[in-house]
C-alpha positions as CSV (number, residue, x, y, z in Angstrom):
1,M,0.0,0.0,0.0
2,D,1.2,3.5,-0.8
3,E,1.7,5.4,2.5
4,T,1.6,8.9,1.2
5,V,-0.8,11.4,2.7
6,H,-2.7,11.9,-0.6
7,Y,-3.2,8.2,-1.2
8,L,-4.3,7.3,2.4
9,L,-6.7,10.3,2.6
10,M,-8.3,9.5,-0.8
11,A,-8.4,5.7,-0.2
12,S,-9.9,6.2,3.3
13,H,-12.5,8.7,1.9
14,L,-13.5,6.3,-0.8
15,R,-13.8,3.4,1.6
16,L,-15.8,5.5,4.0
17,Q,-18.1,6.7,1.3
18,K,-18.7,3.2,-0.1
19,Q,-19.5,1.8,3.3
20,L,-21.8,4.7,4.1
21,L,-23.8,4.2,1.0
22,D,-23.9,0.4,1.7
23,R,-25.3,1.1,5.2
24,L,-27.9,3.5,3.7
25,K,-29.1,1.1,1.0
26,G,-32.9,1.1,0.7
27,T,-33.1,4.8,1.8
28,G,-32.9,6.2,-1.7
29,L,-30.0,8.4,-0.7
30,T,-27.4,9.0,-3.4
31,L,-23.8,10.4,-3.4
32,G,-23.7,13.9,-2.0
33,Q,-27.0,13.7,-0.1
34,P,-25.7,12.3,3.2
35,K,-23.3,15.1,3.8
36,V,-26.0,17.7,3.0
37,L,-28.3,15.9,5.6
38,D,-25.4,15.8,8.0
39,Y,-24.9,19.5,7.7
40,L,-28.6,20.4,8.0
41,R,-28.7,18.4,11.2
42,D,-27.0,21.4,13.0
43,H,-27.9,24.1,10.4
44,N,-31.5,23.5,9.4
45,G,-32.6,26.6,7.4
46,A,-29.1,27.3,6.1
47,S,-28.7,29.1,2.8
48,Q,-27.7,27.2,-0.2
49,K,-24.5,29.2,-0.3
50,A,-23.6,28.2,3.2
51,I,-24.4,24.5,2.5
52,A,-22.2,24.6,-0.6
53,Q,-19.3,26.1,1.3
54,A,-19.6,23.7,4.2
55,C,-20.0,20.6,2.1
56,H,-17.2,21.7,-0.3
57,M,-19.5,21.6,-3.4
58,E,-19.9,23.9,-6.3
59,P,-23.2,25.8,-6.1
60,G,-24.4,24.3,-9.4
61,S,-23.7,20.7,-8.2
62,L,-25.4,21.4,-4.9
63,S,-28.5,22.8,-6.7
64,V,-28.8,19.5,-8.6
65,I,-28.6,17.5,-5.4
66,L,-31.1,19.8,-3.6
67,T,-33.6,19.5,-6.5
68,R,-33.4,15.8,-6.3
69,M,-33.7,15.8,-2.5
70,E,-36.7,18.1,-2.8
71,G,-38.3,15.7,-5.2
72,Q,-37.8,12.9,-2.8
73,G,-39.5,14.9,-0.1
74,L,-36.4,15.3,2.1
75,L,-36.3,19.1,2.2
76,R,-38.0,22.2,1.1
77,R,-36.4,25.5,-0.1
78,Q,-37.8,28.8,0.9
79,A,-36.8,32.3,-0.2
80,A,-35.5,34.6,2.5
81,E,-37.8,37.3,3.8
82,G,-37.0,40.4,1.7
83,D,-34.5,38.6,-0.6
84,R,-35.9,36.3,-3.1
85,R,-32.4,35.4,-4.5
86,T,-31.4,33.7,-1.3
87,L,-32.9,30.3,-0.8
88,H,-32.9,28.6,2.6
89,V,-33.1,24.9,3.0
90,F,-35.3,23.1,5.6
91,L,-35.6,19.4,6.4
92,T,-39.0,17.9,6.1
93,P,-40.1,15.2,8.6
94,H,-39.0,12.6,6.0
95,G,-35.7,14.4,5.7
96,T,-35.3,14.4,9.4
97,L,-35.8,10.6,9.5
98,R,-33.1,10.2,6.8
99,M,-30.8,12.6,8.6
100,E,-31.1,10.5,11.7
101,Q,-30.2,7.4,9.7
102,V,-27.2,9.2,8.2
103,T,-26.1,10.3,11.7
104,Q,-26.3,6.7,13.0
105,A,-24.4,5.3,10.0
106,F,-21.7,7.9,10.4
107,Q,-21.4,7.1,14.1
108,V,-21.1,3.3,13.4
109,L,-18.4,4.0,10.8
110,E,-16.5,6.4,13.1
111,D,-16.6,3.8,15.9
112,Q,-15.3,1.2,13.4
113,A,-12.5,3.5,12.1
114,F,-11.2,4.2,15.6
115,Q,-11.6,0.6,16.9
116,G,-8.6,-0.3,19.1
117,I,-7.3,3.3,19.1
118,P,-7.1,4.8,22.6
119,P,-9.0,8.1,23.1
120,A,-5.8,10.2,23.5
121,Q,-4.4,8.8,20.2
122,R,-7.8,9.5,18.5
123,A,-7.8,13.1,19.8
124,A,-4.2,13.6,18.6
125,F,-5.1,12.2,15.2
126,L,-8.1,14.5,14.8
127,Q,-6.0,17.5,15.8
128,T,-3.4,16.6,13.3
129,L,-5.9,16.0,10.5
130,Q,-7.5,19.4,11.3
131,K,-4.1,21.0,11.0
132,V,-3.6,19.2,7.6
133,Y,-7.0,20.5,6.5
134,D,-6.2,24.0,7.6
135,N,-2.8,24.0,5.9
136,L,-4.3,22.9,2.6
137,G,-6.9,25.7,3.0
138,K,-4.1,28.2,3.3
139,E,-2.7,27.0,-0.1
140,A,-6.1,27.2,-1.7
141,A,-6.7,30.7,-0.4
142,A,-3.4,31.9,-1.8
143,L,-4.3,30.7,-5.4
């Protein structure tokens, strides 16, 4: 196995994504939807722009995902008071149910990922990963 940062991060992400979608089979959720539901868990009513930024998606890609989710009855979009250009996204009861399933699936996968790793080592890993993320953000901001 290649032990470079880029390979391990990409391979871990793909493995996590595949296992997440496997756990959510039968829910009708597709790629991109779980992270939107996960974000809306703590930010119900967020603007589409905020969701796109937080989920690291292009606004156009997010719009396609939201349209599909709206068609599935998972969410509704509503124009902001006094600003029809800004749409806010709200979970429906069906969307809340799916969000809870996503939350549970993420928790199972995180528990699996950190199995056999002591809490202090887990905390250190998360701090280091956050620093890697922040460092890569500095590079992107400079471009």
